[in-house]
N, C-alpha and C positions, 0 to 999 in steps of 0.2 A: 466205544464212545471215549472221546478224549476227555480226560478228567479236567475240570475247571481249575484254574490256577489263581483264581480270586475267591471271593467269597460265596460262590455260587454252588458249592458242593451239595448244600442241602436242597438245591432246586432240582438236580439231576434226578430222574426216575420219578420225581413227584408226580401227582395227578391233580389236576385243577379241582377245587372243591365244588365247582358248579357243573361239573361233568354230569350229563343227564342220567346215565345208567352205567353201572360198572359190575363187571363179573370178573373175578380172578379165574384164570384157567384152571381146570382141576388138575391138582398133582403137578409133580415135576416132569417135564418132558424126558423121554428115554435117553435123548442125547446129553442129558446133564444140565442143559441150559436152565436159567432161573425161570420160574413160572411167570407168565405174562399177565398183566391186567388188560382185560377186554372191556372196552368203553363202547357201548352201543349208542349210536346218535341218530337223530332225525335228519340232520343236515350239517354240514361243515363248509367253511370257507377257507380255501387254500390260496397261498400266492407263491410264486416263483419269481425272484427278481435277481438280475444279473447285469453285467456290462452288455451292450449291444455286440451280437455276434456270437454269444456263448449259448444260444439255443434255448433259453428258457421258455419261450413261446412254443416251440417244437415240443418240448417235454410236457407242458400244460395241455397243449392241444391232444397229444397222445393219451394223457391221464384221463381227460375229459371224454375222449372217445372210448377208451376202455371202460370207464364207469358207465357210459350210455349202454354199452353193449351188455353190461351186467345187469341192466334194468333201472340203473338210477337216473333221476332227473339231473341235468346239469345246465349250468350257464356259465359261459367263459367270457372273460373281457381282457382284451390285451392292453398292457401298459406300454406304450410306445413313445420313445423320445422323439422330439421335434426334429432333431438333427439325424442325418442318415448314419454318420459314425461318429458319435460324441466321444469325447475323451474318456478313457477307462476310469474306474473308481470315481464316478461323479454322480452326485445326488440327483442333479436334474437330468442326467442322461440314463437313468435306470430304465432298463428294458425287462419286460416281464409279462406275467399273465395271473389272472385272478380265476380260479375254478371254484364254483359253488356246486357241491354234490349233495343231493338229497334222496329220501326215500320216495318221494313223490315229484310230480313235475315241478320243475324250477323255472320261475319267469322273470328272474332279474338276478343281479350280481350280489345282492344281499348287503349286510352292514360289514362291520370291522371283521378282519381275517382271524380265524382261530389258530392257523399254522402258516408259517411263512418260511420258505427255503430261500437262503441268501448266498450269493457266490462272493460277495465281499461286504464288509460293514458299511461302506459309503452308500451303496444302492439302497440300504436299508433307511438311512436317515431320513430321505424324503417320505417314506411310508411312515415313520415315526412322527415326523412333524405334521403330516396331514391327518393324523388320527385313524390311519387305515388298519391298524392293529388293535385287536380286542385287549382289554386288561387281561394278563395271564397267558397271552398268546405264546404258542410254542415256536421257537426260532430254531431252525437247523441251519448253522452257518458254517461255511469253509473255514478250517482252522489254520491254513497256512499263514495267514497274515500276522498272527501273533509273533512268530519267531521271523518275520521278514528281515531281509539284510538292510533295508532302508529304516532307520529308526523312527523317522516320522511316521511311516506306514504302520509300523509295529505300534506306535504310540496312539495313532488314530484308532486302530482296531481295539486296543484295550480301552480307550476312552468310551467308544460307542458300546463296547461289550458291557463295561461297568454300568453305563447309563441304562442299558436294558435290564440289567440285574436289578438295579436300584427301582426301576419302574414296575418290577414284578413280572417281567417276561421270563418264561422258562426256556433258557438258552442251552442248546446241544451243540457242541462243537463237532464237526464231522470232517474226516480226512479225505474230502472229495478228490482232491488233485493227486494225492498219494496213490489212492486205489485206482484212479483213472489211468495214471501213467503205468500201471501194471498191464494194461491192455492197448493203449494207444500211445504214440509219440507226443501228440499235441492234446493237452486237456481241454482246450477249447471246443475240440471236436469230439468230445466224448463225455464230459461231465454231466451234460443234460440227461444222458441216458442212464447214468448212475444215479441221478436224482429220481428219474422216473421209476427205477427199481426200487429205491428206498421209499418213495411214496406208495408204490405198489404194495410193498410189505405193510406199510404204516396203515393203509386202508383196506387190507386184505383183498387186493385186486388178483385176478387169476392171471398168473404169470404167463400163461400160454397166450392169453389175448394180448399182452405186452409184446410177445414174439411175434405175433401175427402183425400187429401194428408197424412194428419195425421193418418187417418184410414188405409191408405195403408202401411205407414212406421211403425206405431206402433201396428197394428192389431194383431199381433202374441203375444204381450206382455200383452193383456188382456184389458177388458173394462175400468178398473179404470185408467189405464195409458192413453188410449185414450182420456177419458173424461177430465183427468187434463190437457192434452196438448191442447185439443180442448178450455177448459176454458182459458188457458193462451194466446191462439191464439185471442180468443175474447177480452181478457183484453188488450192485446197490440192494438188491432184495436181501442178499445174504447178509449184507452189513446191518441192515435194519433188524433182520432176524436175530443177529448175534448181540447187537448193542442197545436195542430199544426195549425197555422193559414194559412197554404198553402197546396196544394196538386198537385202531378204531374199527368198529364194524358199523356200516350204513346199509340197513336192509334195504332190498330193491323190490320194486313192484313187478309183477308178472308182466312180460312184454306180450301184447296180445296180437301184434302183427308186425310186419317187416317195417323198419324205421331206417331214416338217414340221419346222419350227424352232419350238420352244415353250419357254416356262418351265413350272414344276411347277404353278403356279396354274392357268395356262391349261389345261394337260394335266388337271387334276382337273376343271375346268368342263366340257371335252370328254369326259371319262369319265362325269360326270353325265348329260350328254344322251345319250350312246352306251349307257348302261346302262338307259335308259328312265324313269328318275326324272324326275318333273315338277313337284316342288316343292322349292324352296330357300329356307329361312328363315335370316336372319342379321342381325347387327348389325355395323356397320363396326369392323373392328380390324386393325392392322398386325401381321404382314405377310400376313394372309389375305384382306384386302378385295378385292384385284385378282381373285380367283377369282370372286366374286359380281358384280364390274364386268363381266367378261367374259361371263358368264352373262346379266346383264341386257340385254346388247346383242343376243344371238342366241337366247336360251332360248324366247322367244315363237314363233319360227319352227318350232319342233317342239311346240307346246303347253304349254310349261313356264312356270312362274311363279316370280319372284323376290320375295320378301316381306321388305321391310326393317322389323324390329320396332322398338319403342321401347328394348328393351335385350336383353342376352344371354338373360336368363331366358325373356323373352316369345318371342324367336325359337325356342329349344328347345321351349317349349310349343306354339307354332304347328306346328312340324314333328311333334311327337308327335300333335297332333290330326289333322293331315293323313294321317299313317300309320294312325291308327286308323279313319279314314274309308275307307281302302282303297288310299290312294296309298303310295308309299314315298318318304319325304322326307329330305332331308338338311340338316344345319346345319353352317355352316363358321365357324370361330372360331380364336382363338389364346390363348395361356396365360391372362390374366386372365378370358377369356370361357369357358374350360373350368371355371375354378373356379366361376363363377356358374351353370354349367348342371349342376352335379353333382347338385343335389337332384332336378331334373327326370329326369335320367338314371337315377336310382333308381325313378323312377315307371315309366319305359319298361321297366326290369328287372321290376319287381313286376307290372305289367299286361301284360307280354310283348308289347310293341308293336314292330315293326320300326323301327329308326332308324339312320341312317348319320351319324356325326359326324366331321367333318374338323378336326383340330387342327393348324394351321401353327405349331409351336412356335417360341418366341422365349426371349430371356433372362428370367430370373425371379429370385426371386419378386416378388410385387405387380406393378407395371407395369414393373420391371426394365429390359430392354434391347429397347425395342420394335422396333428394325430390325435386331437382331444375332441371330445363329444360336445356338441351344442345344438339347440334347436333354433337358432336365430334367424333362419331363413324364411320363415312362414310369410312374414309381410312381403319380404322380396319376392317370393314365389307368386304371391297374389298381385303386387302391385307394381313391380320394378319396370315393367315394360311400358315404354311412353304411351301416351294415348289411352283410349278405352279399349282393353285388351283381355276380354274374358277367357279364362281357361280353367280347366278342372285342376284342382290340387287335392291329393290324397296322401295319407301317410300310413304305412303299416306299422303294427303294434308289436308285432313278434317276428322271429326270423322265418318262421313257417308262413307267416302273413306276407313276408317279402316275395315268397314265390307266387302266391295267388293274387297279390295285388298287381303283378305285371300282367297276369292274364286279363284281369279286369281293365286295366289301363288301356290295353291294345283295343279291346272292343269299344270302350269309350271313345277313344281317339277316332277310329274308323267310323264308327257310327255318327259321331257328332261332328266329324271333320274339325278338329281342333287340338292344340296341344294338351296333353295330360302330364302333369308334373307329379312325381312320386317321390315323397320326402322321406327317405331313410335317413340314418345318421351313423356316426362312428360307432356308437353302441352296437347297433345291430350288425354293422359292416363286418366286425372282427369278432363278435361274440359267437359262441357254438352252442346249439340246442338240438336235441334229438326231436324228431317229429315223424308222424306216420309217413311212411313212403307214399306219394301221391300215385294214385291209379289213374292212368291216362283216360281222358274223357274228350269226346269230340266237341263237348260243350266248351272246351277250353279255346277252341279255335274261333276267330272271327269269320263271319260269312264271306264267301267269295265275293270279289267285286264284279257287278254286273256290267260285262263289257259287250252287251249287245249293241246293235247299230242304233244310233240316235237320229231322230227326224231332223232334216237340215234346219239350222237356226235354233236348236234347243239351247236355252240359257244355262251357261255353266253354273250360275248362281240362281237357281229358280227356287228362291226362298219360300218355304211354306208360311203362310200368313199367320198361323198359329204357332208353329214350332221353331221356326227359322231354318229348318233342315233343307237341305238340297241334295241332289243325287251327285255321288262322287264321279267325276270323269277323268279318264287317264290319257295320256298322249298315245296316239294310235288308235284309239277306239273309233270306229267308223261314225263319222258325224260329230266327233267330240273335240274338234280342233278349237281352242279358245285362247285369248290373250290372258296371260297371267302376269299379275303386277302386284306390288306392294303399296301402290297407290290407291286412293279411294276410286271405287270403281261401281258401275251399274251391274245389273243382272247378267248382262253379256260379257262381263269382265273387262268392258272398255273403261278407260280412265275417265272419271267424271267428278268433277269439283262442284257441281251445283247442289244446293242445299238440300234438296230433296233425295238425291241419290245417296249421299253420305248418311243422312239421317236413316234411310232404309237400310243401308248395309250395317250400320251400327247397331240398329234395332234387331235386325235378324241374328247377328252374332251374340247379341245378348239373350235372345229368345231360346237359344239353343241350350244355354245354360239353365234357363228356367225349366225347359222341357226335360233335361237330365234330372234336375232336382226332384221333379214329380215322381221319378222311378226310385228315389231313395227311401229306405225305411228308417223311422225314428230309432236312433241307438237306444239300447236298453240301459237302464240305471242298474248299477251294481249295488245291491242293498235295497232299502226302502225307497218308494217314489216320492216321498216327502219327508221333512225332518229339519233337524237344526243345521247341518253343514253338508255342502255339496262340493266335492272335488271334481274339477274338470281338468282332463289332460288329453293329450294326442301323442301319437308316434310311439316311441320306445319307452316311454315312462309307465305304460300300462301296468306291467307286472309289479313295478315298485309301489305304485298307488294302490293298486287292488291289495297288496299285502298289508300296507299301512293301514288302509280302511279296515280290513278283516280283523286286525289286532284290536283296533278300537271297538269294533262291533261286538266282539266276543266279550268286552267289558262293559256291554250294554249302551255305549255312546251312539247317539243318533247321527251317524255320518254315512253318506253314500257317495258313489263317484259316478262319473259319466266319461266315457272315452269317445272321442270324435274322431271318425276315420276320414270322413270327406270334409275338408276344411273350406273348400269351395266348390261347388255350392254346398251349404249346410242342409241337412235333412229337415223337413218339417218337424215340429214338436218340440225342438230344443228349447226354444224360448219358454214354453209352458212348463217344461221340466225345472229351468233355472228359477222360476217364480214360485215353484213349491217349496223352496227352502229359505231358511231365514239368512244364511250366509252362504254365498258361493265364492269359491276362490280357485283360481286357476294355478296349476302346478306345472312347471316347465324348466327346461334346461336352457334359459336365456335370460338376459338381464332385466330387472326392473328396479326402479327407485324405491328406497326404504323411507318410510315416514319417520324413522328414528334419526335420519340425517337432518341437521339443523335447517337447511335451506329448503327441505322438500316438504310441500304441503299439498292438500288435495287439488290445488290449481295448477301446480307445475309437475305433479308426479307423472313420470313415464311408466306405463304398464308393461308387462311382457306381452308377447305377440298375440297369444290366444285371449288373454284378458282384454287387450285393446279391441280385438275383432268382436268378441262377446258383448262388450259394453257398447259398441257402436251399433251392433245389429240388433239387440234385444233390449237396449235401454235398462239393463239390470246392473246394479252396483257390484261388479265382479271384482274381487281383490286379487292380488298377485302374490304368489310365492315362488321364488326362482333364484337360481344362481348360476354363475359361469365359472365354477370350478374346473371345468373340463373333465368332469368325471360323471359317470352315470348316477342318477338320484339313488340315495339309499332309502329303503323303507324305514329304517329306524329314524332318520331325520325327518321324513314326512310325518312319521307318526308323532314325534315330539311336537312339531309344529301344530298339528291337529289337536293334541291334548290340550295345548294352551288356548287354542280357538274354541274348544268345546267348553273349556271352564269359563270363558269369557261370555258365552251365550246366556 
C-alpha cells in the first residue's frame, strides 16, 4: 500500500468505529504477513468509478455475479454518463457501478457507499457532491495522479485527496496502473480486472469463481486475453493480500436451487422468448437497447426474429402488422420512443390488435436524462394517445418480475385484443439480481389462435355485450376476410361515422378493460391493514420502500406500504385500503411540486404521477414525495421522510 504523503498516515489500516463485528485473525500467518482484522458484515455497498471505457461496470458485474454464486444477495446499479465518450477525468462523465452485497436477498441499491474504488480523483468528485459516500467510507484510489507530469492534474489530485481526508474518508492509494502494466501494455484494458481481484480479496471471494467468470466473459476473445485477465485478477488479489490489513466477510445463505443472475433487460428478453412471442421490432434507444441486443444473439434459436426498423414509428408499425398477421409481437423502447409510437398505439387500440410494448423509462421530457432512472412516463402511458384509447398498463417491481411480467402481458394482449404497456425503468434495466431459475411451464404460453373456418359474414368485431370481447381473426383464415381500419367502424369493420356505431365501438373497447379488471386480485398491504401512514409505490421502488417501512416498523411506527402492479386498470379494493390510513403518500421517481416553494399551494400544486391517479380515482387526499435526481430511491431517504411524517401525526 502506498504510504500517504499528507496527514493521512493515521488513517491507513484503521478500522471504522461503527464496523458491525470484528475478529482479529488468530496468530500471525506462516508467511510472515501481519495478522488481518476480519470484519463480519450483514451487507455492504461498493462502488467502482472510472472514466468511460475503463471497464468499471464489467468488473462490478463480475464481482456481483461471483458474490451471487457464493450465495449472497446482490443488487447492482450502473452509473452511466449521458455521453457515449465523455472527456476523461470529468466529474459529470463518471462511469461506474454500485454493488450491494448482503447475507440475505437484496431488493435495492441501498444507501450511501461503504467502499469505493476510483480510477482517478475527478470521477470521485461527483459522488462526493451527491452524498453517495458514507461518512468514513473506504476509498481505494489509483495513485499515479499524485506524481503526474501535468502540475494541474497533480494539484487536482492532492486537492481532492486532502478533501477526502478532511471529511473523514479512509483513503488507500493503490498502484493500479503500475501493477497492470506488468501484465498488459494498455492499462485501460486490464486495470478493471486488477480491481476485481483486489475486491475479491477484500470480500473474501473464491478466486476460482473469478477465473470462471473471466473465462465466461472473455472466452470468445482467445486464450491470451483470458490468461492476461486471469493474471490481473490474481495480481489484484495478491496485492490486497499483501497490503490491506483488514478483510470483510459477508456470510452467505444456502442456495436452495439453481439460480440465474440477470439484469432487467435480459430478464425481459428471456421473458419474450419464454412467452412464445417470436417477433420483436425496435429502434435502438437508451436504456432499452440491450434487451433487443440480447434477443438478437439468441432469438433465432427458438425461431424468433428481431427487426431493427428505421425509426420508432416504423418499429411499432412492424409489430402491429406482425400481430395482425397472427403473431404476437413486442416492441421495446424508452421515453422519446414511446412518444413517437403513440399514434400507432391508437391504431392498435382501434383495430383491436394484440401488442406488447415495453417502455424502459428514463428521465424526460424530450431526450432528458438518457442514462438515468425516472418514472415520469406513467401518465403518458395511460393518456398520451389521442382520443379514448383504453390499454393495459403494468409495471414489474423486481428484475425477476421483469421476466414474469412479459409472460402475463402477452396473455392479456391476446386475450383482450389490445396493447399492453410494460413500464420498466433504467434502475431495473441495468441492475443485476439473482433469482431462482424459472422452470418452463406450458402455462406460460398463450393459447393458440382458433383458425377454424368461420361462417360467411361473421363480424370481425362481434363484441360481447357484457365484456366487449370478440374473436380474433387473422388473414387467410377461411371466412375471415375483413376490412381493417383505424377509422371508426362498425362490427363488420366497415368505416362508420354514425353516432351509434362510434358509441358502440368505444363502449366495447372500454368494457374489455373492465372485464380484465375483474380478474385482478387486490394487492396485499405490507404491514398492518390500517394505521397512521400508508406509502404507495409502483415499479422498481418496491424494494427501497419495503426496506424503509420495515425499519420504521421495527421501531414500532404505524407505517405500512402498498405496491401497485397494474396501474390501468387498478384492482378492486385499493380505494378501501387507502381510506383505512390517516395519511397516504405516494413515493415515486418523478417530479412533484413542493409546498415549501413560495408560489406553490394546494390550488396549484402538481402531484407526482401515481398520486395524481389515486387522488382522481379514489378521492383520497394522497400526498407526494418524489424527486428526479436521476438515481434510484434510497431506503434511508425514504425512512427519514417517513419519520418526520410519523412525528407529525
